[in-house]
C-alpha positions as CSV (number, residue, x, y, z in Angstrom):
1,M,-0.1,0.0,-0.1
2,L,1.4,3.6,-0.8
3,K,1.2,6.3,1.6
4,L,0.4,9.9,0.6
5,Y,1.3,12.4,3.2
6,G,0.0,15.9,3.0
7,L,-2.9,18.2,4.0
8,S,-6.4,17.3,3.6
9,N,-7.2,20.9,2.1
10,C,-4.3,20.7,-0.3
11,D,-5.4,20.7,-3.8
12,R,-2.1,19.0,-5.0
13,C,-2.5,16.4,-2.5
14,R,-6.0,15.5,-3.4
15,R,-5.0,15.5,-7.2
16,A,-2.2,13.1,-6.3
17,R,-4.5,10.9,-4.5
18,R,-7.1,10.8,-7.4
19,R,-4.3,10.0,-9.9
20,L,-3.0,7.4,-8.0
21,E,-6.3,5.8,-7.2
22,A,-7.3,6.1,-10.9
23,S,-4.2,3.9,-11.8
24,D,-5.4,1.2,-9.3
25,Q,-3.2,2.0,-6.7
26,D,-4.2,1.3,-3.0
27,V,-3.2,4.6,-1.4
28,K,-3.7,5.6,2.2
29,M,-3.9,9.4,2.6
30,I,-2.1,10.7,5.9
31,D,-2.6,14.3,7.1
32,L,0.5,15.9,8.5
33,R,-1.4,18.0,10.9
34,H,-3.1,15.0,12.4
35,L,0.3,13.4,12.8
36,A,1.6,16.5,14.5
37,D,-1.5,16.8,17.0
38,Q,-1.0,13.1,17.8
39,G,2.6,13.4,18.6
40,E,3.6,11.0,15.7
41,L,5.1,13.5,13.3
42,E,8.7,13.1,14.5
43,E,8.7,9.5,13.7
44,T,7.4,10.1,10.2
45,L,9.9,12.9,9.4
46,Q,12.7,10.6,10.6
47,H,11.5,8.0,8.1
48,F,11.6,10.8,5.3
49,L,15.1,11.7,6.3
50,A,16.2,8.2,5.7
51,Y,15.4,9.0,2.0
52,V,15.6,12.7,1.5
53,D,17.5,15.5,2.7
54,W,15.6,18.0,5.2
55,S,16.1,20.8,2.5
56,T,14.1,18.7,0.2
57,L,11.2,18.5,2.7
58,L,11.1,22.5,3.4
59,N,8.6,24.3,1.3
60,R,10.1,27.6,1.0
61,R,7.3,28.9,-1.3
62,S,4.7,28.3,1.3
63,T,2.6,31.2,2.9
64,T,3.7,29.7,6.3
65,W,7.3,30.1,5.3
66,R,6.9,33.7,4.3
67,G,5.1,34.4,7.6
68,L,7.9,33.5,9.7
69,D,10.4,36.0,10.9
70,D,14.0,36.2,9.7
71,A,15.2,34.8,13.1
72,E,13.0,31.6,12.5
73,R,14.2,31.4,8.8
74,G,17.8,32.3,9.3
75,D,20.9,29.7,9.8
76,L,18.6,26.6,9.2
77,D,20.0,23.1,10.1
78,Q,18.1,19.9,10.3
79,T,17.6,20.3,13.9
80,R,15.9,23.8,13.6
81,A,14.2,22.6,10.5
82,M,12.8,19.7,12.3
83,A,11.5,21.8,15.2
84,L,9.7,24.1,12.4
85,F,8.2,21.0,10.8
86,K,6.6,20.0,14.2
87,A,5.3,23.3,15.0
88,Y,4.2,24.2,11.4
89,P,3.4,21.0,9.4
90,S,2.5,23.1,6.5
91,L,6.0,23.9,5.9
92,I,6.6,20.2,4.6
93,Q,6.7,20.2,0.8
94,R,3.5,18.1,-0.3
95,P,2.7,15.7,-1.3
96,V,5.0,13.1,0.1
97,L,4.6,9.7,-1.3
98,D,6.0,6.7,0.4
99,T,6.0,3.7,-1.7
100,G,7.9,1.4,0.8
101,A,11.1,1.5,-1.3
102,Q,11.4,5.2,-1.8
103,V,9.9,8.5,-0.7
104,L,9.1,10.9,-3.3
105,V,8.4,14.6,-2.3
106,G,6.5,17.3,-3.9
107,R,7.0,16.1,-7.5
108,A,4.4,16.9,-10.2
109,V,2.0,14.0,-9.9
110,D,2.6,13.3,-13.8
111,D,6.2,12.4,-12.9
112,W,5.2,9.7,-10.4
113,S,5.3,6.3,-11.7
114,A,4.5,4.4,-8.6
């Protein structure tokens, strides 16, 4: 089963889910905000980091990113980025597709060949 991580109100995430389901893929949608609320986001992020760099996960074009002050955005490293991801799950580039063998982040849905 494929795991699609994102936000329930994200258009890109919904399009990705529809496209994967249309190609007869078994997809489980997982909302990043719910993981954060349940205290399970840290474990999920660690799993992502086994496949991709933290900077790949950071959505620098998001409204949330632009709303952060310079002190929060400056001198980022993995530890500080992880703290921001937990505080603001919308900073995670979406959608994130976990195929079990790889993690694909924020790619255009047409590029996914899961």
